N, C-alpha and C positions, 0 to 999 in steps of 0.2 A: 174669754177663755184662751183659745189659742190664736186670738187675733194678732198679738204681737209677733208670735212665732211665724205666722204665715204672711206677715206684711212685707218681709224683706224679699226683694226681687230675686236675689241669688238663692235664698232658701227655698223659695217656691219652685224655682227651676230644678233644684236638686231633688225636691220631693215628687215632682210630676211622674217620673217613671214608676215609683212605688205606688202612687195613687192609681195610675192607669192599670197596673197589674191587679191590684185589689178590686178595682171596679169591674174588671172583666170576670174575676172569680166570684163576686157577690151578685152579679146581675141576674134577675129572675128570668125564668123561662117565658117565652112569648105566650100570651093568652090565647085560648081556643076561640075561634070565630063564633059569634052569636048565632043562635038558630034563626031560621027565616021568620021574619015577622016579629021576632022577640025584640025586646029593648036592647039597644047596643050598650056596650060598656061605657061607664061614665067617664067624662074627660079627666076628672081628678084621679080616677083610679089608675090612669096611665102616666101620671107625673112621677118620676123617680124620686125616691126619698134620699136623704143624705147618705144612708148606708149603702145605697146603690153606686156611689161614686167614690167611696173611701173605705176605711176600715169598717169592720162589722159593727163597731160601736164607737161612741164618742170617747169612751175610756181608752180604747185601743189607739185612737188617734193621739190622745194625750201622751201615751207611752212612746209612740214613735217620735213625736216632736221632742219630748224630754230627752230621749236617747241622742237625738241629733244635736240638741243644745249642749249636752254634757260633753260630747266628743269635740264640738267646736270650742267650748270653753277650755278644754285641756290643750288644744292646739294654740289657742290665743295666749296661754301662759308662756310660750316660748318667745324670747326676744327676737330671734331670727324670723319667726313667722310674722311677728308684728311689723318688722322692717320690710320684709319682701312682699307683704300684702298691703303696701301703702305706696303713695306717690314717691316718697323718698326711696323706697325699694326699687321702683322702676328706674329712677335716675341712677342709683348705684349699679344696678345691673347693666345699664347702658354704658356707664363709665368703665366698668370691669371688662365688658366685651370690647369696647373701643381700645382700652389699654392693651388688652391681649393682641388685638390686631395691629396696634402701633408698634408694640415690641417685636412682633413678627416682621413688620416692615423694616424696622430699624436693624434687626438682625440680618436682613437681606440687603441693606443698602449701606455701602461703605461710607457714604457721605453723611449719614445720619449722626445725631448727637450721641448715639450709643457707642460710637467709636471711642469716646473718652472713657466709657466704662470698660471696654475691652483693653484699652491702654493701661488703665489702673490695675486691672487684673493681671496683665502680663508683667507689670513691674514687680509684682509680688512673687513671681516665679523665676527660676533659674533659666538662663538662655537655653540650656539643653532641653529642659522641660517644655519651654515655649516652642522650640523647634519641633519636638515630637508631637505636641498638641496641634500645631499648625499643619503639619503633614497629615495627621490623622483627619482633621477637619477638611483639609483640601481634598484628600482622597475620597471622602464621603460627599463632597460638594456642599459643605455646610458653611463655608466662609461667606461673608457678605459680598455683594456685587456692586460694581460702579455703573450706575445708570446714566450718569452725566456725560454728555458728549464733549470730548476734548476740543480745545480751541485749535482750529486748523493751522494757526501760526506756529504750533509746536511741531509740525511735520518737518522732518529733515530727510533728505534723500541723497546720501553720499554717492550713490551709484544708481544708474537706470535700473529700475525694478527692485531695488532694495530700499523700501520706504518705511521709515520709522514714524508711525502716526503720533507718537509721543516719545520724547527722548528719555523718559523715565522707565527703567526696566529692572528686572530681578536678576541679581548677579548669581553666578554659580556658587554652589556650596550649600544652599538651603534645600533644594530638591535635587539631590544628586542623581536619582534614578527616574525622574519624570513621572512621579506618582500622582501629583496634583496639578498638572499643567492647566487643565480647564478652569479650575478654581482660581489659580493665580492670574490667568488672563482676565477672568471676570472681575478681579480686583482693580483692573484698569491699567495694568502694566502694558506698555507698548511692545515690549519684548521680554521673553523669559529665557534665561540661559541655564540649562541643566548641566550636571556634572560638578566638578571634573571627573571624567570617567576614564578609568584605566582599561586595559584590554580585558582584564578579568570581569569588569563590571559592564562591559558593552552588551553582553547577552541579556542581562536583566533590564537594562535601559531600552534595548530594542523591543523586548516584549511589551513594556509599558507604552512605547510609542505606537506599536501596532494596535493596541487596544484603545488608543486615544479616540474619544468621541467628540467630533467638532460640531455636531448638530445643535448642542445646547450652549455653545460658547457665545457670549455676548461680544467680546472683543475679537470679531472675526478676522481683523486685520493684524492681530498681534504676530510678531515674528518669533520663531523658535530658533534659539541658538544652542549649540552643543559644545561644551568645553571638553577637549580630549587631551590626554597626555600619555606619554610612553616613549618607547624607543622608535627608531626609524620604521622598522617593519610593523610595529604595533600601530603607529600613527597612520600608515598607508592603509592597513586593514580596517581601521575604524572609520576613516574617511569614506571608503567604499561601502561599509556596512551601515553606518549611521547617517551619512550625507543625504540620502534621499528623503529623510524625514525633516530636515532642517533648512532654514533659509540662509543661515551662516554657521560656520564652524570656527571656534576659537581654539587654535592649536598652540599648545605650550611646548616650547623647545627645551624644557628644563633637562630632559634626559638625552638630548641630542648633542653630539660633539660639534663644536663650532666649525670645524673644517668640513663637516658634512652638510652644513645648513643650506648652501646654495643648491646642491644636488637634490636634497630632499624637498626643497621648495619647488623646484621644477616638477618633480614627481607629484607633489600634492596638488599643484595648480592644474596639471593635466588630468589627474584623477577626478578632481572636482568638476572640471569642464565637461566630463563625459557623463555626469550624473543628471537625473531629471531635476530641472529647476536650476541647475548650475549654482549650487550654494557658494556664497562668498567665503573667503578665508580671512579671519583675523589672526594674525601671527603675533605671539608674545615671545620676546627674546629675553633670556635671563639677564639680570642686572650685572652679572659678572662679565658679560661679553663686552667687547669694546664697541664704541659707536661706529667704527669703521666696518664692523662686521655686517651691520644692517645695510650700509651702502653697498658692500660687496654682494650681499644677497640680491639687492635690486639690480645691480649692474649685470651680474651673471644671468639672472632670470630674464631680464629684458633682451640680452644679447642672444641667448640660446633658444628661448621660446618664441622670440619675435613678437611678443605681446607685452606692451608696456602697461602692466597691471597697476603699477603705482610708481611714481617717480619722486615721491617725497617721503621723508622719514618723520614720524611724529607719533604722538600718543593717540589713543582711541578717540578722545574728544576732538582732536584736530582733524582726524580722518572723517568723523561724522559731519564736521562743518565744511569739509572740502566740497567744491562743486565739480571736481574732476571725476571722470569715470574710473572707478577703482575696484578691481576684483580681489585685490590683496591689500590688507591693511596691516602695517607693522607698528608695534609699540614696544618700548623698552620697559621692563619691570623696574621697580625701584625698591627702596627699603621697606615700603609699606606692603609690598607683595602683590600689587595689582596694577592694572593699567588705567583704571577709571578714578578720577578725582585725585590723582597724585600731584606731588609738587611740580614735576616736570610738565604735566598736562596743564595745570593752572598757569604756569609760567608762559608756556607757548600760547595758550589761549589769550593771555593779556598781550603778548607780542602781536598776535594777529589783529586784535582790536586796535592797538596803537598804530600799526601800519596803515590800517584803513583811516583812522582819525588823522594821522599825519598827512596822508595823501590828500584828504579832503580839505583840511585847513591850510596845509602848506605854508604855515608861518603867518607873517603879518601883512598880507596883501589887502586886507580890509582897512584902508587908510583912515576912513572916518571913525571906525571903532578905535584904532590906535590913538588918534588925536583926541577923542572924547576922554579916554582914560588918562592920557597924559595931562590934559588940562584939568581934569578932576583931581589928580594927584598933586599937581602944582598948586591948586587952590587949597588943598588940605594941608600942605607943608608937612609931609610925613616926618615923624621924629620917634625916637625910642624904638619900639618894636612894631613891625608890620607883618601881617599874616595874609598870604595870597592863597586863596582856596581854589583848587583846580587850576594849578599853575600852567599846565600845558607846555608851551614853548619856553616859558619863563619870562616872556616879554613884559608882563605887568610887574613882576618882581623887579626887573631891571629898571623899569620906568619909575617905580617907587624909590629905588636907590638914587636915580638920576635927579629926581625932584625933591630929595630930602634936604633938610637944613642941618648940616653937621653929621655926626655919626648916626647911623641907623642900622638896625638889625632886622633883616627880612627873612622870613621863613616861607618858603614856597612848597605847598603841599600838593602833591600829584599822586593819585592812587595807582596810576598805570606805570609800572616800573620802566617800561621801554621809553615812554614819553619823559619820565623823570630823568632818565639817563641822557636823553637829548637836551633837556633843559640844563643839566649840569654842564655839558659840553658848551652850550651856548653862553652860559653865564661865565664860564672860565675864559672864553674867548673875548669877553667884554669887560673883564675886571679892571682894566686900565681906565675905564670911564667912571668908575665909582670906587677909588682906592680906599676911601674911609668907611665904606659900607661893608657889612658882613652879610652875605647871602648864603643861605643853606637850603638845599632841596631835600625834602623828606618824602620818600616814595610810599605814602600811606594815606588812608582816608582821614579827614580831619576828626571824625568821630572816634578814631582809635589812637589819637595822640594826646599827650598831656604836656602842655607847654606853659610857660609863664604868660600871664595875660598880656595881650597886645594893645597898642594904642589905636591901631587902625586895621580894619579888615577890608580887603579888596577882592572881588570875585567877578568872574565872567561866565558863570555856569548857567547860561541861558540857551535854550534851544529854539526851534522855530516857533514853539509856544513859549510864552514867558517862563512858565514853571516846568517846561519840558524836561529839564535835566535835574529837577528836584532841588532847586536852589533853597527853598524854604527849609528843607530838612537839614541841609548843611549849615545854613546861616543861623538858624535858631539854636542849634547845638553849640556852634562856635561862639555865638553871641553870649550865651549863658556861661560857658566854661572858659573861653579863651580871649575874651575882650574885657578890658578894664571898664569900670563904671564911667560913663561919659565918653567912651571911645567912639570913633567915627566908623561908618560903614560906607563903602563905595561899591556900587551905587546905593543911594538911600532908599529907593523904591522904584516902582514902575506900575504899568497898567496893561492888562490884556485887552485889546480892542477888537471890535466886531463891526463889519460893514456889510450890509446886504447889497449884492451886486448882480448885474445882468452881464452875462458873458458874451452874448451876441451883440457886437457893436462895431461901428466903422466898417460895415460890410463883411466882417469876419464872423462866421457862424460858430456856435458853441460845439466843441468836439465831443460833448457828452449828450447831445440831444439830436440824434439823426432824424431826418424827416422823410422826404419822398425822393426817390430816384427812379426815373423812367416809369412813372405810375406804380412803382412798387413801394408800398408804405413800409418804411424802416422803423417807425416809431415803436413797434413791439420790442425792439432791443432795449428801450428805455426801462423795461421791467427789471433789467439787471443793474439799474442805478442803485448804488448803496448810498442812500442819503442820510445815513446815521453814523456809520463807523469810518468808512474810508475817507481820506482827505488827500487832495492833490497838492504836492509841494510845488509851488510856482515861484517864479522870479526870473530876472534877466530877460524879460519879454518886452517887446515894443508894443504889444497889444495889452493895454491896461483895461481891466474890467470897468464897466460903467456903474458908478455908485448910485444906488436908489435910495439910500438912507444916509444919515450922518454917521460918522465914525464914533461908535458908542463904547464907553469903557465898561467892560463886563466885570472886571475884577481889579481893584486897586490894591497893590501890595506895598506894605510898609515893612522893609527889612529890619527896622529897628525894634518892631514890636510883634509882628505876626509870626505864627507857627503854622505848620501844615494843617493842624486841626481847625484853624480859623477859616479855612476855605469852605464855603457852604457846599452842600451836596447839589443843590439846584436853586434856581431863582427864576422869576418871571419879570421881564422888562417890557415896557411899552415903548415902541419906536414909531416915529412918524415917517411915512414914505415921503421923500423929497421930490421924487420924479415918478412918472408913470412908466411901467414896463413889467417884465417878468423876472421875478427873483430866481435866478438860477443857482446861486451859491451864497454861502456866508464866508467872508474873507476875514481870516484871523491874522493880526499883526500886533506888535507891541511897542511901547516906549519905556525907557528907563531914564531916571534922572540922577545926577551925580550927588546932589545934596537935598535936604528937605526943602530948600527954597527953589529948587528946580532951575538953577541957573544954567546947567548944561543938560541937554536931552539927546539921547541916542534913540533913533527910531528904525524900525524895519518896514515901515509902510512903503507901498510901491513907489519907486522912484527916488527913495531916500538913500539907497546904498549904491556903491559901485558894483561892478560885475562880480568881484570876489565876494563882496558882502551878500549879494543876492544868492550866490551859489552856496555860501556857508549857512545863511539863515533863511532868506527868502520869506515867503508867507504861505499860509495854508488856505485851500479852498475846500469847503464842505458843501457838496451838492444839496440842493433844497427842493422840497415839494410842499404843497399845501397840506398842513396838518389839520385833522378834523377837530371837532369841539373837545373830544376826549384825548387829544394829542396823538391819536393813532395816524399812521402813514398808510398810503394806498396799498390795499391787499393785492391787487392785480397789476396796477400801473401807477406810477407817480402822477399826481395831478398838478399841472402847472399853477404857480402862484402868481396871478396877475394883480397888480396894485395900481392905484391911481395916486397922483400927487396929493398929499394932504391926508391920505388914509392912515388910520392908526392900526398898528399891528401888535400882536403879542408874541414875544419871543421867550421860549422856555430854554434855559441853559442848564445843562447837566455837567458838573465838574467831575472828571474821572480821576481817581487816585490822587485826591487832594490837589487838583488843578493841573496835573501833568498833561492831561488832555481835556477836551471839552466837546460836547455835542450840542447842537442847536436845532430846535424845531420852531417853525414860524406858522402862524395862522392869523387871519383877520381878527380884529378885536371883536369879542362877542357883543352882540347888540344890547345896549343898555346896562352892561355890567362888565367888570373886570374879573377874570377868573383868578381865584386864589389857589387853585389846585395845581401844584407843581410836581405831581407824580407823573412820571413818563412811562408809557407802556414800552414793551420791547420792540425788536426790529419788525418791520412789516412782514406779512405772511408771504409775500412774493420772494423774500430772501431766505425763508426757512429751508433748510436742507442744502443751502449753498455755503460751503466752507469759506472762511475768511480769505484763504489763499486764492480760491476760485473767484471770489468777489473782487479781490484786488486785481487779479488778472483781467477780469471783465471791464473794470472801470479804468485801468491804466492803459489797456491796449485794445480790447475788443470794441468798446463803444466808440473810441476815436476812429477805428478802422471802419465801423459801420457807417459813419458819416462821410467817408472819403469818396466823393463822387468821381473824382479823377481816377482813382484806383479801380472803381467798379467799371468805369468806361473802358479802361485798358483791358480788363479781363473779358468784358463782353465782346469787344472787338476781336480780341485774340481767339475767343471761342468761335466767333463767326467764321474767322479765317480757317480754324481747324476743322470746323464742320464742313466748310466748302471743299477743303482738300480731301475729305473722306466721303463726299457725296455719292461716289460710285459704289460705296459699300452699303448703302441703305441707311436706315436710322442708326445714328451713332449712340453708343452707350458712354455715359460720363460718370467718372468717379471724382467727387469733389472732396479733397483732403485739406482744403484751406481752413483757416481758423473759424470762419463764420458760415461757410457754405453758401454765401450769397451769389458767387459766380454760377454755381450749379442751379440755384433757385431761379435766377434770371434766364439761364439757358434752357431750362425746362419749358419755359413759355414759348421758346423758339423751336420746339420739336425734339429736343434731346431727351433721352431717357436717362434720368440722373439718380445717383445714390449720393446723398449728402452725409458726410461722416464727421460730425462734431465729436469732440473728445468728452464732453460732459452732458449729463442729462438736462441741465438747465438750458444749455444752448439748443439741444434738440427740441425742447419744449417751445422755444421761441420760433424755431424754424417750422414746426408743425402748426403753430398759430398762424404764421404767415402763409403756409400752404392752404390752410382752411380759408383764410381771408381772401385768397386769390384763386380759389377753386382749383388748386393743384392737389390732387388726391394722393396721400402717402400710401405706399405699397409695402407689402411684407416680403417681397422677393426682388432681387436685382433683375432689372430688365422687364418686369411684368407690367401690364397695362390695365387700366380701368376703362371699361366701356360705359361711358356716361356722357352727359352734356359737355363736360370739359373736353372730351376728345373731339367733339364736333367743332370746337374752337381751335383745334390743332394743338392742344396741350396734352403732353404725355404724362403718365403716372410717374411719381417721384417717391423715393424711399428715403427715410431719415433713420440712420443707424448710428447709435452712440457706440463708438469703438475706436480702437487704435488700428490703423490699416496694417500695421506690422504683425498683428496678432489675430486677425479675424478671417484668415484665408478660407477655412472650411465652411464657416457660416455664411460668408459673403458670396462664395462661388459654389453653391451646392450642385450646380449642373455643369460645372466646368467652364462657365462663361467668363469672359474677361472684358475689361473696359477698352474702349477705343481711345478715350481721352482721359487724362488725369490732371486735376488742378492742384497746384501746390503753392505754398507761401514763397515769397522771394527769399533768397539767401540773406542771412543776417537777421532773420526774424527774432524778436526778443522772446518768442514762445519756445520754451524748451521742448525738444523732440520733434518740432515741425519743420526743421530745416530740410530743404529738398535733398541735400546730400545725405541726410539721415534716412529719409523715406524711400528715395528712388531705387536703391539696389533691391530691396525686398519687394516693393510694389511692382517693379519691372519683372521680377522673377515670378510673382504669384498672381498679380491682379491686372496687369496691363498686357495687351496683345503685343506680339513681336514688332508689328508695324504701328503700334499705338503712338499717340502724340502727347507731349507734355506741355502744359500751359502754366507759366510762361516757357517759351521754347529755349531761351538762352539767357545767360547772365554775364555780367562783366563787373570786375572790381575796378572802379574809377579812383584815381589817386592824383593829388596835386600838392603843391607847396604853398603854405600859408604864412603870412606875416600878421601877427597879432600878439602884442604884449599882454593884452587882457587874457588871451587864451593861455599864455605861459603862467598866469596866476594859478592855474589849475594844478601845475606840477612843479613850480619853482618859485624862488624869490628873485625877481629881476634885479640884476646888479648886486645881489647878495646882501643888501642893506635896507633897512628902513630908517631914514634919517641917519643918525650916527651909530645906530645899533647894528652890529655885525650878526647876520643870520645865515652865514654861509654853511653852518652845520646842517641846516634844513635842506640846502641844495645837495650836500653830500649824502644825506639820507634819501633824497629823491633819486639820486643815481643808484644807491644801493637797492632801492625798491624797483628799479628797472624802468624808469620813465624813458630812457634812451634805448631800451631793448624790447619794448612791447607796444602793440597798438591797443589802446584802451577805448572801450565803447562809450560814447556820449550820445544820448538820444535826443536831447532838446537844445543843447547850448549852441549848436552850429546850424540850427534850422533857419528857415526863411524869416521867422518872426522873432528871432533872438535879438537881444540888445547888444550882443557881443560885436565888437568892432574888429573886423578882419578883412583882408583882401588876398586874393589868389595871385601870387607871383608867378605860379605855373598853373594854368587852368586844369581842372580835373580831366583826365583822359584815361581810356581803358588800358590797363596794363596786363590784365589776365582775363581771357574769355573762356566761358564754359558753355558747351552745347548740352543743354539738359536733355535733349532728345537722344543724345548718344551716351550720356553719363550712366555708367553702370552696365553698359551692354557688353563690355569686354574688359580685358586687363588694362589698367591705367598705369601710366608712367609714374613710378614711385617718387621720383624726384627730378626736377629740372631746374636749371639755372640760366638766367639770361640778363642782359643789361638793357634797360629802357632809358632813352634820352628824353628828358622832360624840357619842353620849351619854356624859357623864362620870358615873360611878356611885360614885366614891370621891374624897375629897380627897387631893391628893398632887402630886408633881412628875414631869413626863414626861421620861424620859431617852431614849426611843427610840420610833419607830414600828416595829411588828412585824407582818409580813404572812405568810400562808401560803395555799396553795391547798387547796381541798376539792372533791370530786367527788360527783355525785348520780346516782341512778337515780330512777325514779318514786316510790319509797317509802323510799329510804335515803340516808345521807350517810356519806362516808369522808373522814377528815381526819387531822391531825397527832396529835391526842390519842388515846392508846391505853394500855391496861395492859400491852401487849407491848413489851418493851425494844427489840426490833428496829425498831419504828416510829421510835424516836428516831434511829436510825442511817441511815434511808433516806428520811425525809420532811423536806425542808428548811424552815426559817423564814428570813425575810428581815428584816434589821435596818437601819434608818436612824437615825442619831443626830439628836437634837433639841437645839437651843440656844435659850435665851430671846432675844428680839429685843434688839439693841443690846449683846449680850455682847461684851466685849473679846476680841481674837483669841486671847489666851493662856488663855482659859477657855471651857468648854462648860457653862454653867450651865443646869440643867434648867428646863423651862417649868412654872410652877405652875398647877394647875387646881383648881376647886372642884366639889364634888359637886352634881349637879343642873344643872350648866352644859352648854354645847354647844361642842365644838371644831370649827371649820370646816376641812375638808380640801379643798383644790382639787386635782382629779385630771385629768390630761390623758392620754389613751390614744391611742397611735399604733401602727398595725399595722406589724410588721416587714416589710421588703422581701423578705427571704429566704424562700423557700418550700420549700427542700430541706434546709437545715442546721438544727441544733438551736437556732439563734438566731431562728428564725421566731416569730411570735406577737405578742401585744400588748406594747408598751413603755410603762411607766408613769412619768409625771412627777408628783411629789407635792409639795405645799406646805402645811404646817400653820401657820396663823396667819402669822407672819413668821419662822419658825424654820429655814427652809432649804428647798431644792428638790432633787429627785432625778429622774433619768431612767434607768430600768433596764429591761432585758429580762427577763421572767420566763417 
């Protein structure tokens, strides 16, 4: 009967409530109890019948079930019901829900693929409609957001405190009244400039700025700029009114008379200086003004305000790339009507690049390179048409003409206009050497020119990595379009090599692997090792790494056939260890060969180049650690990779950007198998949250300093002397503002109460780990103590505070306490903002007691005269020629760049372990002494001039003046000379070229000196105006005999 209807589990569950209700309604009343002694009720009479648990009759049950079946049948007739009540329906419902969630995510993430849909939509609308729509969405915070962290390499800081976390920003004109600032910052812009605002619009803009909500903004570090325009009075009023809301103001002088510019500039500068945050001023001058007007603006401003806000004229992009402290940036308008991306900006930017390139290369001093190309061209016997890609100085183009047989047409392509101009001058000066050849310089990329096919292509577009300058991109395009079938290419190919090396050899410890000093374990600093991205450029060193493996070819390049797409993304190699040891680094170098038969080879392997070649190319070191089976690197600390001779290793190579760079990971070969998994995980967890710039600083400077035991001994002894001199005052308080905080950490064990003030959180984390390991308990307050077992050992509490000592006065000194001793970096430190001349004035005013001591207590600029032709390779072409080729144009350019008028820092080329050959004709001696304990205590002499006589102890010719700082305690000296390799990497020398009086412009002839004589050095010292930035301190102007003059901040 109803068996089929009641057999379904779901139907039965749906029927249960109805049956229970009917059962309760139809249940019989309980029977009366039986009389005593009478028969009880029968058992069967108590068994409920079917009607007691269901409808009153079987017919009624049939009716209920049939009604249910009819309603279900009607529902099942609907296709939607059939779909959604099946497994397919469940899948579709999940897909629909997931799609809705994905669309919501895409709409909120600017990096999602939905951005293409937005772009397609916007292209269908007019620009005015798009602008209105964007402003409406921005006002409602409905625009997508950028959740990806920007690469720290994008950070530019043209002025102390004005840091652009990405150089990409929103120009004025879109959001004139600041209605959607939060949304535009969330899009990922590093800065947003609102306006241009006139005086009439200032009120509306100010209201929107007052209502601005920063709590929901993702880009918390985005800079706000305000573009203002108007008359003199209106501009002054807007600076005062709108300046407090902005980090910089862009002031348009379009409505200002040219004769009033200097006066208005002074007023604007003073008005901005009095506002909270001291907003910087970007000044835009109309294109109709003469260039001399901007020079006059600067001259009058500097003369009358006494503050050199900016001493250079250039476009906005140039100012952003300047390393000088600048509160005022001036740019000329052009026909495009703006300052960014203009023709003048691009031109000047290329000039800056060319100046740096020309200074680094300085012509043809890599003699081995020159001879390789000359021999290769001689063997090729150039004829017809020759194409020189990346001509640079034009030397290869001239060598092609010199080695040609008969008439030859040479096209030298150089994308940098300034370099191309120098190449034209150089070729013109040498045309008599190749009268039958026709040489033409084209200032353009090879990919943008159309020329008749050539018979031969020659190029030298190689970097420290073989493909580092993108040679495959240029060659493959030129080979397909600009080379005849069967034409020749020089070089024909090359190979990127890898060698696994140990850095600690011959008694010289690795500068990136600090160990133990005075029972203080320094190895926690190794957690800052970047074993993935950072690479040390090495070269010109007497300390050669110890090879633990053979020199293995990672990537062989055939310039006749390969393209950039042929470079694999990654590969795994098996390498056999040749010696036992610890693999500290992977060394990258390369070879190129002139022809397919490899008859001529040029190599950058250690020891193969002269000093100039090592400086120009060198080789790269990538620090290494043991990778796990899944190729992951140490999360907390890098694990040393120890190998035995004959052990097999697996090397995972990742080629970045088609081989422009490469990353290497190494692990022992997996037992019994070779892994085919070449997928590499990301950077180790210990490096997460550390920006690329901070990682670069840690590996280039902080790790080598951490392993400098001589430096630590100096500071420890100096602190002991300072503590002894303050013994009558009780327990001394120490403020350590050095880069690593190690002097304060060691002093805390000797009873000093210390505050360690690193600049970054990742440095503070290492210090806290060391405190924990050595039972030094970190404190929350300056000067506080912890009563525990550590005190029983005579160890006082120590505080670690991540801060800038120039900005933390109220937090650091809540009870008015001040330090008895402050520890600072030596003068000349490569770390920006940590110069003692930058820190001392404010520290002495706010954080140090009046009779407090500074460690180190004094400093001295030591200076001597050096003979070294190899050193002159850095800034000139000795004798002005290479073989018969006249390169005096490059010496003239070197003079123009100021090699005779400035001291240039070099951190490793003059160190104790450098292969540079030089000798002191006049030994280094102190020419200027600074008492750091007195520095900043009173008014300083603004400028002083004196003459210092330098003793000449050897006959010879002076090529350069070399200076370096040294620091002193009461009984010690610490300077550049050291047996520790890391000192070469962290203690700069300063070099100024010297030329004999009346030397012709195309030559830099050295100055001859005789033993026993005296060289008179005229020194002018001027105290820098800046007291907060790293450019503070003495500025030196030097003149030796009549060989040149320099003025440089040290």
